[in-house]
C-alpha positions in Angstrom: 0.0 0.0 0.0 1.3 3.5 -0.8 1.2 6.1 2.0 -1.2 9.0 1.8 0.0 12.5 1.8 -1.6 13.2 5.2 0.6 12.3 8.1 -2.0 11.7 10.8 -3.4 8.3 11.4 -6.7 7.4 9.8 -9.5 5.3 11.1 -11.8 2.8 9.2 -14.8 1.0 10.6 -16.1 -2.2 9.2 -19.8 -3.0 9.9 -21.2 -6.5 9.6 -24.9 -5.6 10.0 -27.3 -8.3 11.2 -31.0 -8.1 12.1 -32.2 -5.7 14.7 -33.8 -8.4 16.8 -30.6 -10.4 17.3 -27.1 -9.6 18.7 -24.9 -10.7 15.8 -24.0 -7.2 14.5 -20.2 -6.7 14.6 -17.9 -3.7 14.3 -14.2 -3.8 13.5 -12.0 -0.7 13.9 -8.7 -0.3 11.9 -6.2 2.4 12.4 -3.7 3.2 9.6 -0.4 5.1 10.2 0.7 6.6 6.9 4.3 7.5 7.9 5.0 3.9 9.1 2.6 2.3 6.6 1.3 0.1 9.3 -2.2 -1.1 10.0 -3.6 -1.9 13.5 -6.8 -3.7 14.3 -7.8 -1.7 17.4 -11.0 -3.4 18.3 -13.6 -6.0 17.3 -16.9 -5.3 18.9 -19.2 -8.4 18.6 -22.7 -9.0 19.8 -24.0 -5.5 19.3 -27.7 -5.6 20.3 -30.3 -4.2 22.6 -29.5 -3.6 26.3 -31.7 -2.9 29.3 -32.4 0.7 28.3 -31.8 1.0 24.6 -33.0 -0.9 21.5 -30.4 -2.4 19.1 -30.4 0.5 16.7 -29.7 3.0 19.5 -26.9 0.8 20.9 -25.3 0.4 17.4 -25.5 4.2 16.6 -23.9 5.0 20.0 -21.2 2.4 19.4 -20.4 3.8 16.0 -20.3 7.3 17.4 -17.9 6.2 20.2 -15.5 4.6 17.7 -15.7 7.6 15.4 -14.8 10.1 18.2 -12.2 12.7 17.1 -12.0 11.2 13.6 -13.9 13.6 11.3 -12.4 12.0 8.1 -13.6 8.5 9.2 -14.8 6.1 6.5 -17.2 3.2 7.2 -17.5 -0.1 5.1 -20.8 -1.8 5.3 -21.8 -5.3 4.2 -25.3 -4.5 3.1 -26.8 -2.3 0.4 -26.7 1.5 1.0 -29.1 2.2 -1.9 -32.5 0.7 -3.1 -33.3 -0.7 -6.5 -34.3 1.9 -9.1 -38.1 1.3 -8.9 -38.1 2.3 -5.2 -37.0 5.8 -6.1 -39.5 6.3 -8.9 -42.1 9.0 -8.4 -44.1 8.3 -11.6 -47.7 7.1 -11.3 -47.3 4.6 -14.1 -44.5 3.1 -16.3 -44.1 4.3 -19.8 -45.2 1.9 -22.5 -41.9 2.3 -24.4 -39.8 1.5 -21.4 -38.4 3.3 -18.3 -36.4 6.4 -18.9 -34.5 6.6 -15.6 -30.7 6.6 -16.0 -30.3 3.5 -13.9 -32.8 1.4 -15.8 -31.6 2.7 -19.1 -28.0 1.6 -18.2 -29.3 -1.8 -17.1 -31.1 -2.2 -20.4 -28.2 -1.3 -22.6 -25.4 -2.9 -20.6 -23.3 -5.0 -23.0 -23.6 -8.2 -21.1 -22.7 -10.6 -23.9 -19.3 -10.7 -25.6 -19.8 -13.8 -27.7 -22.4 -14.4 -30.4 -25.4 -16.3 -29.1 -29.0 -16.9 -30.2 -31.6 -14.2 -29.6 -33.4 -16.4 -27.1 -30.3 -16.8 -25.0 -29.4 -13.1 -25.3 -32.9 -12.1 -24.2 -32.6 -14.4 -21.2 -29.2 -13.1 -20.1 -30.3 -9.5 -20.5 -33.3 -10.0 -18.3 -33.3 -8.0 -15.1 -35.8 -6.8 -12.5 -35.3 -3.1 -11.5 -37.5 -3.6 -8.5 -35.0 -6.1 -6.9 -31.7 -5.4 -8.8 -29.5 -2.4 -9.1 -27.0 -1.7 -11.8 -24.1 -2.8 -9.5 -25.6 -6.3 -9.2 -25.6 -6.7 -13.0 -22.0 -5.3 -13.2 -20.7 -7.7 -10.6 -22.4 -10.7 -12.0 -21.4 -10.2 -15.7 -18.2 -8.2 -15.5 -16.4 -9.2 -12.3 -17.5 -12.6 -10.8 -17.9 -14.3 -14.2 -14.1 -13.6 -14.8 -13.0 -15.2 -11.6 -11.7 -18.8 -11.7 -14.7 -21.1 -11.9 -14.1 -22.8 -8.6 -14.4 -19.6 -6.6 -17.3 -18.0 -8.4 -20.4 -17.3 -6.4 -23.9 -16.0 -6.9 -24.5 -12.3 -6.4 -27.1 -11.6 -3.7 -29.8 -9.2 -5.0 -30.7 -6.2 -3.0 -34.0 -7.7 -1.9 -33.0 -11.3 -2.1 -32.9 -13.7 0.9 -32.6 -11.7 4.1 -31.2 -8.7 2.3 -34.6 -6.9 2.3 -34.8 -6.3 6.1 -31.1 -5.5 6.4 -31.4 -3.0 3.6 -34.4 -1.4 5.2 -32.4 -1.2 8.5 -29.5 0.4 6.8 -31.7 3.0 5.3 -32.9 3.9 8.8 -29.3 3.9 10.2 -28.0 6.2 7.4 -30.3 9.0 8.5 -28.7 8.9 11.9 -25.1 8.6 10.6 -25.3 11.0 7.6 -22.1 12.9 8.8 -20.0 9.9 8.0 -18.7 8.6 4.6 -20.1 5.2 4.0 -19.2 2.6 1.3 -20.8 -0.7 0.5 -18.6 -3.8 0.6 -19.0 -7.4 -0.5 -16.6 -9.3 1.9 -16.5 -12.6 -0.1 -15.6 -10.7 -3.3 -12.8 -8.9 -1.5 -11.4 -12.3 -0.3 -11.7 -13.8 -3.8 -9.9 -10.9 -5.5 -7.1 -10.8 -3.0 -6.4 -14.6 -3.5 -3.6 -14.2 -6.1 -1.8 -11.6 -4.0 -2.1 -13.6 -0.8 -1.3 -16.8 -2.6 -4.1 -18.6 -0.8 -5.4 -21.9 -2.1 -8.7 -22.5 -3.7 -9.5 -24.8 -0.7 -9.1 -22.0 1.8 -11.4 -19.8 -0.4 -14.0 -22.6 -0.6 -13.9 -23.3 3.2 -13.5 -20.0 5.0 -17.3 -19.5 5.4 -18.0 -23.1 6.5 -18.9 -24.1 10.0 -16.2 -26.7 10.7 -13.3 -25.9 8.3 -13.9 -22.2 8.4 -11.8 -21.2 11.4 -8.6 -22.8 10.1 -9.1 -21.3 6.6 -9.7 -17.8 8.1 -6.6 -18.2 10.2 -4.5 -18.9 7.1 -6.0 -16.0 5.2 -5.5 -13.5 8.1 -1.9 -14.6 8.7 -1.1 -14.0 5.0 -2.8 -10.6 5.1 -0.9 -9.6 8.2 2.5 -10.7 6.6 1.9 -9.1 3.2 0.3 -5.8 4.3 1.9 -5.3 7.7 -1.2 -5.6 9.8 -1.0 -6.0 13.5 -3.7 -8.0 15.3 -3.7 -8.8 19.0 -4.1 -12.5 19.8 -7.4 -11.9 21.5 -8.8 -10.2 18.4 -7.2 -12.8 16.0 -9.2 -15.4 17.9 -12.4 -13.4 17.4 -11.8 -13.1 13.7 -11.0 -16.8 13.2 -13.8 -18.1 15.4 -16.5 -15.7 14.3 -17.4 -15.3 10.6 -19.3 -12.0 11.3 -16.1 -10.6 12.9 -14.0 -11.8 10.0 -16.4 -10.0 7.5 -16.4 -6.8 9.6 -12.6 -6.8 9.4 -12.8 -7.3 5.6 -15.3 -4.4 5.3 -12.9 -2.0 7.1 -9.8 -3.3 5.2 -11.5 -2.9 1.9 -12.3 0.8 2.6 -8.7 1.3 3.7 -7.7 -0.1 0.3 -10.2 2.2 -1.4 -8.6 5.2 0.4 -5.2 4.1 -1.0 -6.7 4.1 -4.6 -6.4 0.3 -4.7 -10.1 -0.4 -5.5 -11.8 -0.5 -8.9 -13.6 2.7 -9.8 -17.0 2.7 -11.5 -16.9 2.4 -15.3 -17.5 5.4 -17.5 -21.2 6.1 -17.7 -22.2 4.1 -14.7 -25.0 5.6 -12.7 -23.1 5.9 -9.4 -26.0 7.3 -7.5 -27.7 3.9 -7.8 -24.9 2.4 -5.6 -21.5 1.0 -6.1 -19.6 -1.7 -4.2 -16.0 -1.2 -3.3 -13.7 -4.1 -4.3 -10.0 -4.3 -4.8 -8.0 -4.6 -8.0 -7.1 -8.2 -8.8 -4.3 -9.9 -10.7 -6.6 -12.5 -12.1 -6.4 -12.5 -15.9 -9.6 -12.1 -17.8 -11.2 -15.4 -18.4 -8.8 -17.3 -16.2 -10.1 -20.7 -15.2 
């Protein structure tokens, strides 16, 4: 990582957001010292939930504010969507018969998804999208990023309102109104790990196992040790144990670290013409060659 021109230390928070009715939300705090080019994991705050006097949202907001104290240039990486699908922002009473004219939907409709000649039927199927559940970034990651990873480590992109994403997205919309003073960025932790694989020289086995119940702890230990050696990251033994034993803690750390990379200009910028206001996920550059299997 290259040092920033600013000489004071910088702080990055990684938020692994879970449901408001459980205590699985986790926060990781990284401190970066540009002069020494060293990174310290200051804290891993697990089990953030309601207490005797406050609900879980109040506790989380208070925790974030405590960790952000005296750091006005703080940046936060979050594991859930910060924006909604295009249709949720639409104010029109009805859809136009000739197609939606919003910049987001127009980009999704015209995105060059296919690079090889195929039948019209296949082209129509691959260009199908739902602007009430998907955002441009989901299409971009699916067709232009993840499809170019080695086949053994590819994964499905979670849509904004797929699975348990809907309530988490709604919760994040609420939290953002209380944390508007901070710069927030969306992160996809498992994409960060996959793209760092060539640099860290981790095996496919570790990438396939690090999210599993039984083999996960060992795989996360290997990944973290390689990250610490390569990028000069210091992690206390007690926090290393949290990161290896707790997947939420590991993902929170990845969220913070990805935003640190972004601040070092080591993340991929949106392509020309991309509707950035619809949402963008920060992910690091990779040395994977296009089409590598």
